[in-house]
N, C-alpha and C positions, 0 to 999 in steps of 0.2 A: 582789737589789740592795737595799742598805740606805739609809735617809735620810742625806743628807750634812750632817753637823753641823759646827760650827766645828772647824778643824784643832787637833790637840793635845788634844781632849776625847774621852774614851771614852764611847760610847753606853751609856746605862743604860735599864732599863725604866722607863716612866712610872708603874708601880705595882709594888711588891714583893709584893702580895697574889697568891697562887696562884689561878688560875682553872680551872674545869673545862671540858671540851669538850662542847658540845652536838652532837647529831646535826644535821648541816646538809646541805642539798642545794644544787645549783648555782642553781636558780631561773632567772628570766628578766630581761633588761635593761629591760623595760618592763612596766607604767608605772613611772616614777621615783617614789621615795618608799617608804613602807611600805603594803602592800596586803593586807588580810584577804580571803581567798577562801572562807571558810567551813570550811576544813580546816587552814589555816596562814597564815603571813604571808610575803610576798615583800618583800625589801629590795633597792632599786636606787639607786645613787648615781653621778652623773656626776663624773669627774675625769680630765682629759686628761693630767695630768702626775704623778699619784700613782704610787708603786711598790708600795704595799700599803694595804689598808683593813681596819680592825678594827671589827666591830659590837660595841658594849658594851651589855650588858643590866643593868638595875638593879631594885632592889626597887620596889614600887608607889609609894612616896613619893619615889623618886629619890635616896635618901640613900646607898645602898650598892651598889657595883658587884658583880654576881653572876657575870658571865661575860663573857669576851672571845673573840669568834669571828672568825677571819680569813675575809674574804669570798673564796669559792673561785674565782669566775669573773670575767673581764674581757672584755666584748664591746662593740665600738664605743664605747670610752672610758667604758663604764658598768660599775661593780663591782656584782655581784649575788649574792644568796644567798636560800635559802628555808628557813624554820624551820617544820617541821610541828607543833611543839609550842608555837608562839607563838599568842597570842590577842589580841583587842582589850583594851586596858589594859596591854599590854606597854610598859615604859618603856625607852628606848634612846637612844644617841648614837653618834657615830663618832670614831675616832682614825685619822688619815690620815697615812701615811708618804710621804716624798719628799724632795727636796733643800731644805735651808734655805739659800737663796742670794738674799737680798733684792736684791742688786745686779743679779740676773738676773730679778727679779720673783717668785721662789718663796719661800714662807714656810711650808712644811710643818713641823709640830711635833707628833709623836704624843703628847706629854705633855698636849696640850690637847684636852679633849672638845669635840666640835663638833655643832651642831644640824643635822639633816637639812633642807636647803632646802625639801623637800616635806612637812615635818611638818604634820599637821592639828591637833595639839593639843600644848600644852606643859605641863610639870610643874614645880612649884616656882617659885623666883624667883632672879634673879641677885644674888649677894652680892659686891660689888666687893672684890677684893684683887689684889695684883700677880701672882698665879699665872695670871690670865686673859690675860696678855700673853705673846706668843710670844718675847719678848726680856726681858732683865733691865733693868728700868726704871732701876736705880741704876748701870748700866754706862756707862763712858765711851764705849763703842762704840755706845751707844744701840740702835737696832733691828738693828744688825749682830751684836749679841750673841745668845745662845741661852739660853732658860730651860727647866729640866728639871722644874719643879714640876708636879704633877698639878692641873689646873684643875677636875676633876670635882666636888669638894665644893662649889665656888662657882657651878657652872653650872646653868642651866636644862636640862631633859631633854625628849625627845620622847616622845609617847605614841601607840601604835597605836589607831585608832578603828574603830568599826563605823559606817558612814555611814547606816545605816537610819533613816528618819524617815517618819512618816505625815503627808503634806501634806493629806490630805482633799480638800476642794473648793477649795483655794487656786488662784487665778487671778491672773496679772499684770494690773494695771490698764490698762497700755498707753495712757497718756495721750498724745495727740498733742502734738508739740513746741509747736505754736502755742498750746496751752491750758496749758502747763506753768508752774507757779510753784514755785520752789525755796525750801526752808526749811533753812538751814544750822544744824546744831546739834552738840552734843558729848554722847556717850552718858552720861558721868559728870556733867558740869555741868548737864545738863538736869533731872535729878531729885534731885540731892543735897539740895536744900532744899525738895522738894515735900512738903507736909504730908499729901497723900492717898496717897503711895507708902509701903508698909511699910518701916521702916528697913533691913531685911535686903536689900531690893531696890533701894534708892537707889543711883544711879550705875551701874546694870547694864542689860544688854539686857532683863531681866525688868522693871525699873523703867520703861523706855521703852515697854514693851508694855502698861502699865497702861491700863485704859479711860479713866480721868480724864485721863491725859497725852495719849492719842491724841485724845480728845474736844476738847481745847483746840487741838491742831494742826489737826485736821480742820475745826474750827469757824472757823478763820481763813479757810479757803477755799484754802489752798495745796494743791498736788497731789503734791509729792515731798519726802521728808525726805532731806537730804544730810548724811550722818554723817561727821564728822571721823574720822581714821584709827582703824580697829579691828583692823588686823593687829597681831600681837604686836610690841611695841617695847620699847626699853631706856631706863631712866632714866640719863641721863649721870652719870658719876662725879663731875664737879665740882659738879653740882646736888645730888646726895645729900650730899656733904660740906658743903654750905651749908644743908642742911635743906630743899631744894626737890625738885621732881620734874619730869619731862618730861610736862606735862599734855596738850599738844596731840597728841603721838603721832607726829610726823614723824621717827621714828628707828627704822624698821622693822628687824626681824631675822628674821621668818618671814612669808612672803607667803601662807600658806594657813591659818595658825592665828589664831583670834580671841585678843585679848589676855586672859589669865586674870583681870585685874583687873575686867573687865566681866561676869564670870560670878558670879551669886549663889551657885550650887552648881557646883563643878568638873565639867567633862566632860559636862554635859547639853546638850541641843540648844536652849539659850536663844536663840541668834541666829536659828535657823530659826523658832522660835515667835514671836519678835518680828516677823520678816518676814511671817509668815502673818497676824498680827493687823493689821499696817499695811496689808497688801494687802486684808484684809477690810473695812477702812475706806476703801478706794479710794485709798490713798496708795502711791506708788512709793518705793523705797529706792535711794538713790544712795550709793555708797561713795567717800570721798576716799582715794585710793591713792598710795603712795609707792614707785615703781619706779626712781627716779633715783639713789638712794644707799642705803646701809645703815648700821647702827649701829656698824660696825667702824672708822669713821674712816680717818685716813691711816696712814702708816707707823708712827706712834706709838700707834695705836689697839689695842684688844684683838683677840684671835683667838677668835672665837665660832662662826663657821660658814664662810662663803664664803672668807675669807682663808686659812683652814687647809685647805680642801678643794681649792681650785685658784685661788690669788690671780691668776695671770696670765690666767686665762680670765674670771673674774667681774668684774674691774675694768679700767677704762681706765688704763693706765700711761703715763708719759712715754716716748716711743719711744727717746730717747737715754739716759734714766736710769730704767729700769723699777723702780728701788727706790722711786720716788716716784709719787704718784697724780695724774692729771688731776683738777682740782677745779672743774668747771663748776657744781657745786651749792652751793659755799660751806660744805659740811659735812665736807670732808676727802677724799671719794672720789666716783667717778662709776661707776654700774653700766654694764657693757659690753654693750649690746644688739646690738652688731655680731657678737658671738659666737653662733653658731646655737643652742647648748644654753642659753645665758643668755636669748636671745630666747624659746626654747621654754618656759623656766621662767616668764617673765612671762605668756606667752599661756596656759599651763596654769593659772596662778593665776587669771587673769581668767575663764577658762572655768569653773573650779571655783566661783567665787563667783557667776557668772551662772547656771550650770546646777544645781549641787548646792545652793547656798545661796539661789538664786532672787532675787538682787538685780537691779534694773532698769537699772542704769547705773553709770558711774564718773566721778569727777572726778580728773584726773591732776595731781598736784603737780609743779611745774617740768617741764611736759610737753615743752618744747623739747628736753630731754635725750633723749626717746624718739625724736626725729628726727635725732639727731646721727650722722652717718656720718664717715668719715675726712676728707671734704672740707668738713664743716660741716653745718648744718641742712638737711635735705632732706625736703619734704613728700611725696615719693615714696620715702622710705627704707623699709628692710625692715620695721620695726615697723608703720608705717602701711599698707603693702601687705598685710601678713599679717592685720591686723585687718579691713581692708576686704573681704577675700575669705572671712573666717571665717564659717561659717554661724550660729554662736552670737553672736559679738561684733559682727557687722555689724547685729544686730537690737536692741542695747541702746543706751541713751543714752551718748554719749561727750563729755566736757567737758574742755577743756584749760586749765590755767593756762599761758598761751602764752609763757613766758619762763624763762630761767635766768640765771646771772650770768656765763656763759662768753662768749667772743668771738661777736658776732652773736647773742646769746641772746634779744633782744627780737623775738618773732615774731608779734605780734598781727595777725590777719588772714591769716596765711600757712599755716594748717592746712588739710588736705585736705577735700574734701566729706564730709559725714556727721558732722563734728565741730562742736560748739559751743565757744565760747571765752569765758573771763572777759574782760570789756572794762574794763580800767583807765582807758581814755580816757573812758569814760562816768562812772566814779566821780569822777575828778579834775575833769571839766568841770562836773558838776552841783554838786559841792562849791564850786567857785570861783564859779559863777554865783549860787548862793543866798547866798554870803558877800558878794556885791556887787562882785566884781572887774570891772574894765573890760574891754570888748572880747570878752565871752564869748558874745554872742547867736548869731553864726553857728555856732560850734561846738556850742552847746547844742542848737540845732534839728537839727543833723546827728545828734547822739547820741540825741535824742528820736525820731528817725526810723529807728532801728536801725543807724546807722553804716554806711550803704551805701558810703561811701568806703573802708571797710575790708573789707567782706564781700560786696558785690554783684558777685560773679564766680563762674564755674564752677558756676552754678546753685544757689549757696547761698541760703538763705532768711533772713528777719529773725530767726528764733529762734536763729540762730547766735550772736547777740550776747547773752551773759549779762550783763545789766545789774545793777549793784549800787552802793550808796553806802556800805555797810559790809560787812565780812566778819570772820571770826575774827582775821585779821591786820590790826591797826589799831584805831582808836577804835570803840567802840560808837556808836550813834546819839545817845544822851544825851551821851556825852563829846564827840562831834563838835561839839555846840553849846554845850559848857560849858568847854572848855579850848583855850587857844591853843598850849600846849606839852605835850609828852609828860611823863609822870611815872612813870618805870620804875625808881625807886630800889629797890623791893622785889626786883628781879631780880638784885641783887648785882653789877651792872656799871657802877655810878656813872652811871646814866641815859645810857650811851653806846649802848645797844642800841635797836633800833626806829627807824622812819623819823622824821625831823624835819619832813619836808614833808607835813603832814597836811591843809592847806587847811581848817583848822578855825577856829572863831571863838567866843570865850567870851561875846560880847555885853556885855562891860563888867566882868565879874568872873571870875577864874580859879577854876573849881570850883563847888561848891554855893553857893547864895545864897538868902536869903529875900526879896530885892527882888521885889515882885510884877510890876513891869514887865518885868524881865529874865526872870523865870520864864515869863511869858506869851509873850514873844517867842521864847524857846527852844522852848516847846511848839509855837508856830506854825511855826517853822523845821523842827521834826521832821515836822510834818504836810506841809510843803512838799516835803521830800525824799522822804517816803514816797509822796505823791501823784504826784510826778514819776516816781518809779521804777515805780509800778504802772500809770501811764497812758502810759508810753513803749512804742513798738513794740520787740519783742525778748522775751527770756526774763528776767523779773525774779527776783532772788534776795534773800530776806530773811534777816537774821541773827537767830537765835532770841534772844528776850529784848528785842529792840528794841521790840516791840509793848507791852512792859511798862515801858519806860523804864530798862532795865538799864544800870548804870554799872560801869566797872572802875577808878574813881578816877583816870582819866587815864592808865592804863597801856595803851599801844598795842602791847605785845609780851608779853602774859602767858602765854607758852608754858610757863613753869615755875611757874605759880601754880595749884596744885590746892587751892583754898580758896574762901572766899566772894568773893574778887575776881572769879572767873570763873563761879562757880555762879549760875544764874538764881535771882533772889529772887521767889518766887511770892506774897509778901505783897501785891503790887500788884493781885492778882486777887481780886475779891469775887464774889458770886453773879451779878452782872450783867456781870462783866468790867471791865477798866480802860477808861478813855475812849479811850486811844490804840489799844488792841486792837480796840475797837468801830469806830474809824475805819478800821483796816486791813481789817476784815471788810467794811465798806461799800465801800471802794475795790476790793477783789478781786471782790466781787459785781458792781459796775459794769463792771469790766474783762471779766469772763466773760459779762456780759449783752449787751454791745455788740460785735458782731463787728468793727467798724471799728477797735477798739483792739487786736486781735490778728490782723489780717490776715496772710496768708502772702506778702505782697509788700512790698518796700521802698517807703517814701514818697519820691517824687521831685519832686512839684510840677509834673510835666510835663502839658501839656494834651492831652487825648484828643479829637480832632476828631469821632470817630465818636459819642462819648457826650456831647460838649460839656461836659466836666467835667474838673476836676483832682482828684487824690486828696487833696492838701493845698494850701491857700492860706495863705500867711503874711501876717498882717494887722498894720498899725499900729494904735495906739489910735483913729485916726480911721476905722477900717474900710476903709482903702485898702490895696491890695496893697503889700507891702514892695518897695522899689526899691533900686538900688545905693547911693544916698545913705543910706538908712536902715540898710542892712546894714553900711555902713562907719562908722556912728556908734558910736564906742567907748563912749559914755555911755548908749546905748540899753539898757534893762533890762526893757522891757515889750513883749510880743508876743502875738498871737493865732494859733492854728492851727485853720483851718476844715477839718474832716475830712468830706468829702462822702460820704454813704452810697451815692450812685449810682455811685461809681467802682467799677471791676471788682475783685471780691474775689480772683479768680484767672482765668487764661485770657486770651484776647485778645478785646477788644470785647464783654465780657459784663457787662451792667449789674448792679450790685448793688442790693439792696433794704434796706440797713442804715439805721439812724437816722443823721442828720447831727449831728455834735458840734462844739462850739466850745470849745477849750481856751485859757484866758487865763493867762499867767504874768507876774507882776510882781515883779521883784527890787528895785525902787526902795524906798527907805525911806518915801516918801510915797505917798498914794493917787493913782491915775491914772484919770481919766474915760475909759471905753472904750465906743465906739459899737458896739452889737451889729449885725452885718451883716444886710442883707435878703437872704434866700435863697429861690429859687423853691421853692414847695411848702409853705412855712410862713410864719406871720405872727407867731410869738412863740417865745421861748426859755424852757425850763424849767431852773432851776438844780438841778444834781445835787451838786456839791461846791463848798464855799467854805472854804478852810483858815483863813480869819479867823474863821469861825463853826463851831467843832468839832461842835456839836450843834444842829440846826435841825429843828423838827417840821413846819414848813410851807415847803417849797422855793418860792422866788419864781418868778413868771412875768414875763418882761420882753418888751415889744413889740420886734419887729425895728426897727432904726433908732434906737432909744432909747439914751441914754447910761446907763451903769451905772458906779458908782464902785467901782473895784477897790482894795481896801485895800492899803496898803504891805506888801511882802513877803508876798504871798499868791498862791494858785493857785485858779482857778475852772474848773468844767466845766459847760457847758450842753448840752442836747439840743434840737434843733429840734422844735417841736410841729407836726406836719403839719396842713394844712388839710383840709377835708372831702373835696375831690376827690382829694388825694394819699393820704389814708387809704383811700379806696375802691380806688384804683389798687394800693396796696401789698397790700391784702387779696386782690384778684384775682390779683396776681402770686404771692402766697404759696400760694393755692389751686392755681394752675397748676403751681408747682414741686412741690407735694405730690403732685399727680396723676402728674407725670413720675417722681418718686421711686418711687412705688408701682406704676408701670406702667399707670396708668389712662388 
């Protein structure tokens, strides 16, 4: 059976070059992809609707097609072949035959060389031209037309790998969720301007593995490096034509292969070496992964892999008009995880990175897509169920960006147990509160307490709430306090791209200024936002470079800016580190030192009669408990949170022995006198943090019941200094717990 091309056109070969026939055996249908077994290579490719598949072999640089081999066997919708003379380093691609019937959802075109969805490494680079499209771009019939040009000269190719790697003593850090602090960064942008990274290694996995780079990250106190996408991705054609690139990488084309641009030397195990070095420093590695769409776009997009292998299987198509794609992602297409083999592809990819590459978790871009079934988003959908029972994936960290742009796509709080979620409600509330917006106090305290209104069900814990005030998408921390409006003109879209609702404040001048009062206030606001983030219950996420005051010039959507706009400027770091970075280190040290700040229970404010205590008591500046009138006051911007160390850390009616802390937050522009409460077991309070005083050598001690002037727009943290009797009791309790732990 031959591919069905447009009527009236004679089928011609996609290449007139003669090809020799290699000896080929039938092979096996699993595992999918290309697998070196020490004697030869097995090739297996899923396609439910293809009529013939050709394996194309190329020279080592992928420039010349050497041989074209028809796959001899088809088992359970998998085409397979075994080449006993193939070895690691073999460069290949596929040509897939079948009907070219866009109106029926089929877009087979054997003139287009296709990437193996299971390729572990890629060769070359994609060079945009019209031959990459399955249809003739200049045709009036648009995608209903058919293009016979060979795309191989412009295409990336796949490479067979030998997966062997010596891991030595590598061990996963396995940081408990309640101690986890995420640090989101970009492989390229993190080291492109780093003076201590050799030029050849800048912007690569090898650069990120440098001791000096790891030392800074580890020195902050964070526990996990969350890398923006490293799966191989495509630079959009319209960006290349404007002299731009897809910097962020949310345009995946190969779910198993690291992007070649992040390798200082092609085809070496740089990624594994980076993971081993980060693990050795006690840092986990989280990958930002994009399984919701691919780089092939909609019906007018190129034919690079999935579209030409089996379009009707890999993508969600409109039921009544399968020529067109369901676009719940806003990128042109939506990956079809309802198809069993497509679901298998995603799960196999995740297991590969978790098991073979030893990453410790994943952050899923537009993760609501992963739960979309025919009836809509379902937290018990096939993908979630498969992950939950998988012996590998159920043990790694799973983080959802819990939304997409499709109908019912906002799913914050609705992911199943075991999943953490980006909490945009936290981001927006904290930004609005510190900007001075009215009526934010009740919501602010809810977000500070790990957003129990969203997550406190089905046994989920506070760590589920991934709290952040900045991320790669949006303003940096410095820009958040320096700009009222986005400034995305450099992106080439007349500043129409990116969100306009940033809840930012320039404090009187748009952009950089030398006004000392504005500069001082901006720095204080940065400290306020960082302190709030790192002292809130939940899992904090820092954006790399915020600790150094990194700016993107007001660009809140620099996805296409692979330049100094997005690269971290390390000139802010001297031998002692920047002032802001030192403040971050201090905050993280305090967070990890006081268990009450990362307890594994939501703060409720409920009274425990057995212990005669509340886990948190919300206080007015007069040290009285907040009542309905105070909560309803839209002008209220100052509040205290008394975190009692005697409340149960876990379990039922189990008294804790943590320090009692007092957090005071004042978003008023004026100073507020705040009476420090009198608490049983202590007579004075020791100041730990005051964002109005970035560096203080002698922390103040304030008597209980005394008034303390809280500066305008500032945050303070105090620890209760226990009296002699309480200290003795705590020491005895600690000794008893130690004996119980060691079986004494």
